[in-house]
N, C-alpha and C positions, 0 to 999 in steps of 0.2 A: 696532526694525526685526526679529522675529524670526527667531531662527535655523534652519533650514530642516538636520533633521538628514535624512543618505539616505536613498532606499530603502529600500537592503537592511537598513539597523545597524537603521532601523526599523521593520520586518518578521521579520527574520528572529529571533527568538522565537517569535512566536504560528504565524509557519507550520512549525517545528519543531516545537512542541505537534502542531500540525494531523496533520503525517503520520506523527507516534505516534499518535493518536489512528483516524481512518485506518487501522494497521497491529491493533490491537484492536477495530476496527468488523467491518474483512474474514475476523479470524480468527474473533470469531462470527459476522459475516453464515456463512465456510465451515464453522463446524462444523450451526449450524442447517441453512444446506442443505441436510447431508449426512445431521441426523439423521430430517429429509426424507424426503430422497430411498430412505432404508432404511426407511421406514414402508411407503414404498407401494411398492415394488420385492423387496421380502424381510416373508420372515413371521412370523422371530425373530431377537435377537440373541445373535450365536454366539461361538463365544470371540475368535476375531477379523477383527470387524467396525471399519472395516468391507473390509474387505479380503476378507472371505467372496463365493462367486456361489451361494451359496442363494438361485434363485430363489421367489417366492412367488404365490400366483395369479396378485394382479395387473403383478407382475413382468416385465420380459422377461429373453431376457441379456445386450446390447448394453447398455441401459436401465443396469442393473447393473455396465459393466467400467468405465462412467466412476467410479467411484464412487473409485480410484487418482489416476488424474486430476484428479476435480476435489480431490479431497484435496494429494495434490501440488503442481497449479496453489497454489492455498490458500498455503500455506506459501509458497514462493515470493515471492509479492504482498504478503503480507502480512511478509516480511521484509526488505525492500524497504522497506517504508513504514517502516515501524521502525527501515531502517539509517538512512535519510535522515533520518528525526527524529532520530536519536543525530547524526548529520552534520551537520547543520544547529544541533542544542541547545552542541554540544560544538565549534561552528566549524574545524571544520578542511579542511585549504590540495582537499583532491580532492569536499567537500561538496556546493559549487555546484552542478560537472557530473555526478555522482550524477543530485542533485535535480531537474536539467530530466531526462535520460534518464527518469531517474520520473518521473516530471511527461509529459513525453509521450504513456510507454506506461500514465498514471494519465487520460489522456484518455481512453482508448477506456470504462471506468466508465459507466458513466450518475451521470448529479447528482453522489450525493461526488465523484467520482473527476477528472470533468471538468471538475466545482468545484478542486479542491482544482490539477490541473493546468495551470490554468489560468488556477488566485492563483499557482503560483509559478517559472512562462514568466514573468505577469511584474509579475513582482516579482528574479527573476536573472537571466530570458535578454540582457532588453539589457548592451551595447555598455558600458554606466557599472556597471552592476552589478557582473564583474567586478572591476574595479579595486577596489571599495566594496566584492566580497568580500575583497577582497589586504590589504584594509587590515585588515577586522577577524580577520580568520583564524588560528585557533593555533599558529604555527608548531609547536608543542616536542612 
């Protein structure tokens, strides 16, 4: 008779690793997006890039003003993803709750974020998952 491994215990390592990879993807994607926006909206790379507001011939003031917002948003969302990955990999007691909250936020990021959010909710959201996670959580 096969031994059934609880869903959380079976998927927690993969889920934590995917969250760390998603955080790295968000950082790289955000930096690349800022670079493309910078090239499109501004003529040269100044010493205060990406926060300067020097507008090139293709740029518009409102588009260039989004660069600081994009930078802050990218850092916060990537940081949350890395934080969730860390909390799941180290089995922190608050990791499940944090992963569920950030998983719901990730649903808004098309494709990879949506898939990771669904996977996170599938593993951690059921009521049985709370007891399973508590059993493997590191209390130290």
